N, C-alpha and C positions, 0 to 999 in steps of 0.2 A: 751793312752800314748805310747804303743808299736808302734803305727803308726809313732811317731816322730823319733825313732831310732830303726829300726827292728834289731833283733839279728845279721844278717850278717854285718850290718853297724857298730855295736858295736864291734864285733869281729875283723873286718878289722881295725877299729880305734885303738884298743888295741894291735894289732900286730905290730904297728909302734912305736918304741921307741922314735922317733922324735916327733910324735904327742902327745904322753903321756907327754913328757918333756915340750912341748909347752903349754899344758894345765896346768901343774903344775906351770910353770913360770907365766902364765896369772893370775892364782889365787893368787900366792904369791905376784905379783906386783900390785894387785888391792886391796887396803886397805878396801874398802867397802865389797867386796865379801869375802875377807879373814876374816874379823870381823864377818860377818854373819855365815860363816861356823864354825869358831872357837867357836861361842856361841852355836851352836847346835850339834856339833860333838865332844865328848870327845876325847882327844888325837890328835886333829887336828894339833896343832903346830908341833908335832913330825912327823906326816904324811907328811905335806907340806914341812918339812925340809929334807926329805929323798926321793931320787928318787925311791929307791926300795920299801919303805913303800907306797908311792903314787901309784905305779904300782900295788902292791898287793891289795890295797884298791879298786882301780878301777876294777880290775878283780873280786874281791869278790862282789862288787856292781853289776857288769854285771851278774854274776852267779845268784845272788838273783833275779834280774830283769827278767832274762830269764825264771826263774822257777815260776814266779808269774802268778796266774790266773787273770781273769778279775776283780773279786771282790777285790783282793788285790791291783791291779793297780788303781782301782777307789778310794780306801781308801788312797793310797799313794798320789794320785793326790790331794785329798781334804786336806790331812795333809800339803802338800807342799804349797798349796794356802793359808793356815792359818798361816804358820810359818813366824816369823819376818824376813824380808829381802828376802823372797823367794816367795812372792805373785806373782801370774800371771804365774808361771811356769807350773801349772797343766792344 
C-alpha cells in the first residue's frame, strides 16, 4: 500500500490547502462515496462539513499511515477490501 502513495507524495498533497479542499468537495458531492464513508466513520458528517476538521483528519490519517509497519498495512488492506463500499481499494 505504501507504494501507492509514498510519504513524500502524501505530505506534498496535504501541504496544499487547495488540494485538501478539492478532495473534501469531491467526497461531499459524491453521494455514494459520502454514504460509504459516513457508514464506516463515526462523526463523518461533522468532518466533511468542516474544512478544518477535514484537514485535521487527513493529517492524522497520514501520520498513522506513515507510522505503520508492513503487517499493519497488510491488515489494513484486507480490511478495506472487505468493507462495504470500499472493495478493491487494497
